[in-house]
C-alpha positions as CSV (number, residue, x, y, z in Angstrom):
1,X,-0.3,0.2,0.1
2,X,1.2,3.2,-1.0
3,X,2.1,6.2,1.5
4,X,-0.1,9.1,1.2
5,X,1.4,12.3,-0.4
6,X,3.1,14.8,2.5
7,X,1.3,18.3,2.2
8,X,5.0,20.3,1.2
9,X,4.7,23.6,-0.4
10,X,5.8,23.6,-4.1
11,X,7.7,26.3,-5.9
12,X,4.8,28.2,-7.5
13,X,3.3,28.2,-3.7
14,X,6.3,30.0,-2.9
15,X,6.7,32.5,-5.6
16,X,2.7,33.4,-4.5
17,X,3.8,34.5,-1.1
18,X,7.3,36.6,-1.7
19,X,5.3,39.5,-3.2
20,X,3.1,39.9,0.3
21,X,5.9,40.0,2.1
22,X,7.8,42.7,-0.1
23,X,4.4,44.5,-0.1
24,X,4.7,44.4,3.8
25,X,8.4,45.4,4.0
26,X,7.7,48.6,1.5
27,X,4.8,49.5,3.4
28,X,6.8,49.7,7.0
29,X,9.6,51.4,5.1
30,X,7.1,54.0,3.6
31,X,4.1,54.2,5.4
32,X,5.8,53.6,9.2
33,X,3.1,53.1,11.9
34,X,0.1,53.4,9.5
35,X,-1.9,50.6,10.3
36,X,0.0,49.0,12.8
37,X,0.6,49.8,16.4
38,X,-1.1,51.6,19.3
39,X,-2.1,55.5,18.8
40,X,0.6,55.9,21.6
41,X,2.9,54.1,19.5
42,X,2.1,56.1,16.3
43,X,2.1,59.5,18.1
44,X,5.6,58.9,19.5
45,X,6.9,57.9,16.1
46,X,5.3,60.9,14.9
47,X,7.0,63.0,17.5
48,X,10.4,61.6,16.4
49,X,9.4,62.6,12.9
50,X,8.5,65.9,13.8
51,X,12.2,66.0,15.7
52,X,13.8,65.7,12.8
53,X,11.9,68.2,10.8
54,X,12.7,71.1,13.8
55,X,16.3,70.2,13.2
56,X,16.0,70.6,9.7
57,X,14.3,74.1,10.2
58,X,16.7,75.3,12.6
59,X,19.6,74.3,9.9
60,X,17.5,76.3,7.2
61,X,16.4,73.6,5.6
62,X,12.7,74.4,5.3
63,X,11.9,71.7,2.4
64,X,13.4,68.9,4.5
65,X,11.5,70.0,7.1
66,X,8.2,69.6,5.1
67,X,9.2,65.9,4.3
68,X,9.7,65.2,8.1
69,X,6.8,66.5,8.8
70,X,4.3,64.9,6.0
71,X,5.9,61.5,7.5
72,X,4.6,62.5,11.0
73,X,1.3,63.1,9.2
74,X,1.3,59.6,7.7
75,X,2.3,58.3,10.7
76,X,-0.4,59.6,12.8
77,X,-2.9,61.1,10.7
78,X,-5.2,62.3,13.8
79,X,-2.2,64.0,15.6
80,X,-3.1,67.7,15.3
81,X,0.8,68.8,16.5
82,X,1.7,67.1,13.0
83,X,-0.5,69.3,10.9
84,X,0.3,72.5,12.5
85,X,4.3,71.7,12.3
86,X,3.6,70.8,8.5
87,X,1.4,74.1,7.9
88,X,4.2,76.2,9.7
89,X,6.7,74.8,7.1
90,X,4.4,74.9,4.1
91,X,4.0,78.6,4.9
92,X,7.8,79.2,5.5
93,X,8.5,77.8,1.6
94,X,5.5,80.0,0.3
95,X,2.6,77.2,-0.1
96,X,-0.1,79.7,1.3
97,X,-2.6,77.0,0.2
98,X,-1.0,73.9,1.6
99,X,-0.9,75.8,4.9
100,X,-3.9,77.0,5.2
101,X,-4.8,73.2,4.8
102,X,-2.7,72.0,7.3
103,X,-3.9,74.6,10.0
104,X,-7.8,73.9,9.3
105,X,-7.0,70.4,9.4
106,X,-4.7,70.9,12.6
107,X,-7.7,73.2,14.4
108,X,-10.4,70.7,13.7
109,X,-8.5,68.0,15.4
110,X,-7.7,70.5,18.4
111,X,-9.7,73.6,18.5
112,X,-8.4,74.6,22.0
113,X,-5.1,74.8,20.5
114,X,-3.6,78.3,21.2
115,X,-1.0,78.1,18.2
116,X,-3.5,76.5,15.7
117,X,-6.0,79.3,16.2
118,X,-2.9,81.8,16.2
119,X,-1.2,80.5,12.8
120,X,-4.6,80.2,10.9
121,X,-5.8,83.7,12.2
122,X,-2.3,84.9,11.3
123,X,-2.7,83.7,7.4
124,X,-6.3,84.9,7.2
125,X,-5.1,87.9,8.3
126,X,-2.6,87.7,5.3
127,X,-4.6,86.6,2.9
128,X,-6.9,89.8,3.5
129,X,-9.8,87.8,5.7
130,X,-9.8,90.1,9.0
131,X,-13.2,88.9,9.9
132,X,-12.4,85.3,11.1
133,X,-8.8,86.5,11.4
134,X,-9.9,88.5,14.5
135,X,-12.4,85.4,15.8
136,X,-9.3,82.9,15.7
137,X,-6.9,85.5,17.2
138,X,-9.2,86.3,20.3
139,X,-9.9,82.5,20.4
140,X,-6.0,81.9,20.5
141,X,-6.1,84.7,23.3
142,X,-8.5,83.2,25.4
143,X,-6.5,80.0,26.0
144,X,-3.3,81.7,26.0
145,X,-3.8,85.6,27.5
146,X,0.3,85.8,27.5
147,X,0.7,85.2,23.9
148,X,2.4,88.7,22.6
149,X,2.2,87.5,19.2
150,X,-1.0,87.2,18.8
151,X,-1.8,90.2,20.2
152,X,0.6,92.1,17.9
153,X,-1.2,90.4,14.6
154,X,-5.1,91.3,16.3
155,X,-3.7,94.7,16.8
156,X,-2.8,94.7,13.1
157,X,-6.2,93.6,12.2
158,X,-7.8,96.6,14.0
159,X,-5.2,98.9,12.2
160,X,-6.5,97.6,8.5
161,X,-10.1,98.1,9.7
162,X,-9.6,101.5,10.9
163,X,-10.1,100.9,14.6
164,X,-6.4,102.5,15.6
165,X,-7.7,103.1,19.2
166,X,-8.0,99.4,19.7
167,X,-5.0,98.4,18.0
168,X,-3.1,100.7,20.2
169,X,-4.9,99.1,23.4
170,X,-3.7,95.5,22.0
171,X,0.1,96.9,21.8
172,X,0.1,98.4,25.0
173,X,-0.7,95.3,26.5
174,X,1.8,93.4,24.5
175,X,4.6,96.2,25.9
176,X,3.8,95.4,29.4
177,X,4.2,92.0,29.0
178,X,7.5,92.7,26.8
179,X,8.6,96.3,27.1
180,X,11.7,95.8,24.4
181,X,9.5,93.9,22.2
182,X,10.7,95.8,18.9
183,X,8.3,94.7,16.3
184,X,5.3,96.2,19.0
185,X,7.1,99.4,19.3
186,X,7.6,100.1,16.4
187,X,3.9,99.3,15.3
188,X,3.0,100.9,18.3
189,X,4.3,104.3,17.1
190,X,2.9,103.8,13.6
191,X,-0.5,103.5,14.9
192,X,0.2,106.7,17.4
193,X,1.1,108.4,14.4
194,X,-2.5,108.0,12.6
195,X,-3.9,108.9,16.3
196,X,-2.0,112.1,15.9
197,X,-0.5,111.6,19.2
198,X,2.9,112.6,17.4
199,X,4.8,113.4,20.3
200,X,4.2,109.9,22.0
201,X,5.0,108.4,18.5
202,X,8.5,110.2,18.7
203,X,8.8,108.8,22.0
204,X,8.3,105.4,21.1
205,X,10.1,105.3,18.1
206,X,13.2,106.9,20.3
207,X,12.9,103.9,22.9
208,X,13.1,101.3,19.9
209,X,16.4,102.8,18.7
210,X,17.7,102.7,22.1
211,X,16.6,98.6,22.3
212,X,17.7,98.0,18.7
213,X,19.2,100.7,17.0
214,X,20.3,98.5,13.7
215,X,16.1,99.2,12.8
216,X,16.2,101.5,9.7
217,X,12.7,101.6,9.4
218,X,12.3,103.1,12.7
219,X,15.0,105.6,12.2
220,X,13.3,106.9,8.8
221,X,10.0,107.2,10.9
222,X,11.3,109.3,13.2
223,X,13.1,111.1,10.8
224,X,9.4,111.8,9.0
225,X,8.4,113.0,12.5
226,X,11.6,115.7,13.0
227,X,11.0,117.3,9.6
228,X,7.9,118.8,11.2
229,X,10.5,121.2,13.0
230,X,13.1,123.1,11.2
231,X,15.2,123.1,14.4
232,X,15.8,118.9,14.0
233,X,16.5,119.4,10.3
234,X,19.9,118.2,11.3
235,X,18.9,115.5,13.5
236,X,16.4,114.0,10.5
237,X,19.2,114.4,7.7
238,X,21.6,111.9,10.1
239,X,18.5,109.5,10.8
240,X,17.7,109.6,6.8
241,X,21.6,108.6,6.4
242,X,21.8,105.7,8.9
243,X,18.4,104.3,7.7
244,X,20.6,104.1,4.2
245,X,23.3,102.8,5.9
246,X,21.6,100.1,7.1
247,X,19.3,99.3,4.2
248,X,20.7,100.7,1.5
249,X,17.7,99.9,-1.2
250,X,15.3,102.2,0.9
251,X,13.8,104.5,-1.7
252,X,11.5,106.5,0.7
253,X,15.0,107.7,2.8
254,X,16.3,109.1,0.0
255,X,12.6,111.3,-0.3
256,X,13.3,111.8,3.0
257,X,16.8,112.9,2.3
258,X,15.5,115.2,-0.7
259,X,12.9,116.8,1.7
260,X,15.5,118.1,3.9
261,X,17.7,119.0,1.3
262,X,15.1,121.0,-0.2
263,X,14.1,122.7,2.8
264,X,17.9,123.6,3.4
265,X,18.0,125.6,-0.1
266,X,20.3,122.8,-1.4
267,X,18.2,121.7,-4.7
268,X,21.2,119.9,-6.5
269,X,21.9,117.7,-3.7
270,X,17.6,117.3,-3.5
271,X,17.9,116.4,-7.0
272,X,20.5,114.0,-6.3
273,X,18.1,112.1,-3.7
274,X,15.1,112.2,-6.1
275,X,17.2,110.4,-8.7
276,X,18.7,107.7,-6.3
277,X,15.2,106.8,-5.2
278,X,14.0,106.8,-8.6
279,X,16.7,104.3,-9.9
280,X,16.0,102.2,-7.0
281,X,11.7,102.4,-7.6
282,X,11.3,103.8,-11.1
283,X,7.6,103.5,-11.3
284,X,7.0,105.8,-8.3
285,X,4.6,108.5,-9.1
286,X,4.9,110.8,-6.3
287,X,9.0,111.2,-6.7
288,X,8.6,111.7,-10.1
289,X,5.9,114.6,-9.7
290,X,8.4,115.9,-7.0
291,X,11.5,115.8,-9.4
292,X,9.5,117.7,-12.1
293,X,8.8,120.3,-9.8
294,X,12.4,120.3,-9.0
295,X,13.2,120.5,-12.3
296,X,10.7,122.9,-13.3
297,X,12.1,125.8,-10.0
298,X,15.4,125.0,-12.0
299,X,14.5,126.0,-15.2
300,X,14.9,122.5,-16.8
301,X,11.2,122.5,-18.5
302,X,12.0,119.7,-20.7
303,X,13.3,117.5,-18.0
304,X,10.5,118.8,-15.7
305,X,7.7,118.1,-18.7
306,X,9.0,114.4,-19.1
307,X,9.1,113.5,-15.3
308,X,5.6,114.9,-15.1
309,X,3.7,112.9,-17.7
310,X,5.6,109.8,-16.6
311,X,4.0,110.7,-13.1
312,X,0.5,110.6,-14.7
313,X,1.3,107.8,-17.1
314,X,2.1,105.9,-14.0
315,X,-0.9,107.3,-11.7
316,X,-3.7,109.0,-13.5
317,X,-4.9,110.2,-10.3
318,X,-1.8,112.0,-9.4
319,X,-3.4,115.4,-9.4
320,X,-0.7,117.1,-8.3
321,X,1.5,116.4,-11.3
322,X,-1.6,117.4,-13.8
323,X,-1.2,120.7,-11.9
324,X,2.1,121.0,-12.3
325,X,2.5,119.9,-15.6
326,X,0.1,122.3,-16.5
327,X,2.3,125.2,-15.1
328,X,5.3,124.0,-17.0
329,X,2.8,124.0,-20.0
330,X,1.6,127.3,-19.6
331,X,5.4,128.9,-18.9
332,X,6.2,128.0,-22.6
333,X,3.1,130.1,-23.7
334,X,1.5,126.4,-24.6
335,X,-1.6,127.5,-23.5
336,X,-4.0,124.9,-25.4
337,X,-1.8,121.9,-23.8
338,X,-2.3,123.3,-20.5
339,X,-5.7,123.8,-20.5
340,X,-6.0,120.1,-21.9
341,X,-3.9,118.9,-19.4
342,X,-5.9,120.5,-16.7
343,X,-8.8,119.2,-18.1
344,X,-7.9,115.6,-18.1
345,X,-7.1,115.9,-14.3
346,X,-10.1,117.5,-13.9
347,X,-12.3,114.8,-15.5
348,X,-10.5,112.4,-13.4
349,X,-10.8,114.3,-9.9
350,X,-13.6,116.9,-10.3
351,X,-13.8,117.7,-6.5
352,X,-10.0,118.8,-7.0
353,X,-10.1,122.2,-6.4
354,X,-6.5,122.9,-7.0
355,X,-7.1,121.8,-10.6
356,X,-9.8,124.1,-11.2
357,X,-7.9,127.2,-9.8
358,X,-4.9,126.3,-12.1
359,X,-7.3,126.2,-15.2
360,X,-8.8,129.4,-14.2
361,X,-5.6,130.7,-14.0
362,X,-4.6,129.3,-17.2
363,X,-8.0,130.9,-19.0
364,X,-6.8,134.1,-17.9
365,X,-4.1,133.7,-20.9
366,X,-6.5,132.1,-23.5
367,X,-7.8,134.3,-26.0
368,X,-11.5,132.8,-25.4
369,X,-12.6,133.1,-21.8
370,X,-16.0,133.0,-22.5
371,X,-18.6,131.0,-20.4
372,X,-18.7,128.4,-23.3
373,X,-15.3,128.0,-23.1
374,X,-15.0,126.9,-19.3
375,X,-15.4,123.5,-18.1
376,X,-19.0,122.8,-16.3
377,X,-17.1,122.6,-12.9
378,X,-15.8,126.3,-13.4
379,X,-19.1,127.6,-15.0
380,X,-21.3,129.0,-12.3
381,X,-24.4,131.2,-12.1
382,X,-23.2,134.2,-14.2
383,X,-23.9,133.1,-17.7
384,X,-21.3,135.8,-18.9
385,X,-18.5,135.4,-16.2
386,X,-16.7,133.0,-13.9
387,X,-17.5,131.5,-10.6
388,X,-15.7,128.8,-8.8
389,X,-14.4,127.9,-5.3
390,X,-10.6,127.9,-5.1
391,X,-7.9,126.6,-2.4
392,X,-4.9,129.3,-2.5
393,X,-1.9,128.3,-3.1
394,X,1.0,128.8,-0.1
395,X,3.0,131.1,-2.5
396,X,0.1,133.8,-3.2
397,X,-0.4,136.6,-0.6
398,X,-3.1,139.0,-0.3
399,X,-4.3,141.7,2.1
400,X,-8.0,140.2,2.0
401,X,-9.1,143.1,4.1
402,X,-12.4,143.6,3.0
403,X,-14.5,141.7,0.1
404,X,-14.6,144.0,-2.5
405,X,-10.7,144.8,-2.2
406,X,-8.8,143.5,-5.1
407,X,-5.9,141.4,-4.2
408,X,-2.2,141.8,-5.4
409,X,-0.7,138.5,-6.0
410,X,2.9,139.0,-7.2
411,X,3.3,135.8,-9.6
412,X,0.0,135.4,-10.4
413,X,-2.4,137.3,-11.9
414,X,-6.3,137.5,-11.9
415,X,-8.2,138.6,-14.9
416,X,-9.5,142.1,-15.0
417,X,-12.5,142.2,-12.6
418,X,-11.9,139.6,-10.4
419,X,-12.4,139.9,-6.6
420,X,-11.2,137.2,-3.7
421,X,-13.7,137.2,-0.8
422,X,-12.3,135.6,2.3
423,X,-13.9,132.4,3.7
424,X,-16.8,133.6,6.0
425,X,-15.0,131.4,8.5
426,X,-12.4,133.6,9.2
427,X,-11.7,137.0,10.0
428,X,-10.3,139.3,7.3
429,X,-6.7,138.7,7.2
430,X,-3.8,137.7,4.8
431,X,-5.0,134.8,2.9
432,X,-3.0,131.7,4.0
433,X,-2.6,128.2,2.3
434,X,-5.7,126.0,2.5
435,X,-8.4,129.0,2.7
436,X,-11.5,128.5,0.7
437,X,-12.1,131.4,-1.7
438,X,-15.0,132.4,-3.6
439,X,-13.8,134.0,-7.1
440,X,-16.1,136.3,-9.1
441,X,-15.0,137.8,-12.4
442,X,-16.4,139.2,-15.6
443,X,-15.8,138.0,-19.5
444,X,-16.3,141.3,-20.9
445,X,-12.8,142.4,-20.7
């Protein structure tokens, strides 16, 4: 009788088992802890990956950190800390969408985490969603009141919404917790400027520079405040130069030095500073306008016209450039072009009284000064005359002693028959910059 065959695995059976073992090996290598081990084991493994990511971040390798945090997320998908760290690293490499998803996942897993609330709120503020950002930042501070960074961002939200007093209050709380927090001192000074608390702003900037002398933006802002007082022009100039030493690519600081030199009467140095500013920031309409104005004062009309036309091309609402260009054209007897320029500006800004005034002045040189030649904004109730509101120029002078008294303007001549009435809000006196005047005139010369 034959013995029964033993059940021995054949070659074909061995081959079927090898791929299964290989798959498990690959799974453990690339997806560690995904389906094996207790939650505590997975979390422990994720913490090791997070520690590797932190080391990579500390050495400046944000992309390697992202990879380590992704491994941590795969190891423990329900671990909020892994998602939060991944979000921070993704934001550091500029992946805002990926960071947003990671922060939202972290917050969904642990709504009480102050850092998840803060980081998501900070990102939403940067993305222009202040309402959601404010709610999350408040939530972070409820869970962690001693959280200066969250208060700074919350103050930024209030600042962006125009709630300057609330922004200042948050920053004052920050500075109680961290008196030498340079960023908070800087923001506090800017908010105080918006609240017109200029002496306090100056004090905050001085305090900041004593804490951190290498803060070029603080030097710049303090210099801007010092420009208000002629007795401190030298100090303002020193601070602008210090800011440029610390941050050479700082066009605003060059523009600040332009103001210092202009006030000191050094027009050549002022022009050089504007040229330096425009080299760093060629499409800066305000600087181009100032350069055009400077060129006009120096009699360089071609350069002035070029700069002013560039300013208008860059910013169609740079209204001072229209007025200055009209003046340049008028000085060359190009009256039609001057009127065309001024009217183009007034179409963009019908409420710009300086342009209205400049157009009226240009009409004084025009052969056709009838009411049909005037723009609707200039044409008044007098069918055959002129009627418009004016803002006086700082260089215009007059007595204004009586409404019917003809004023004498050394550089600007009014059409015959025109009279100036001082603003009823002011007693008759010498006219100053900013007075609103009524100009009545006759066209029948």
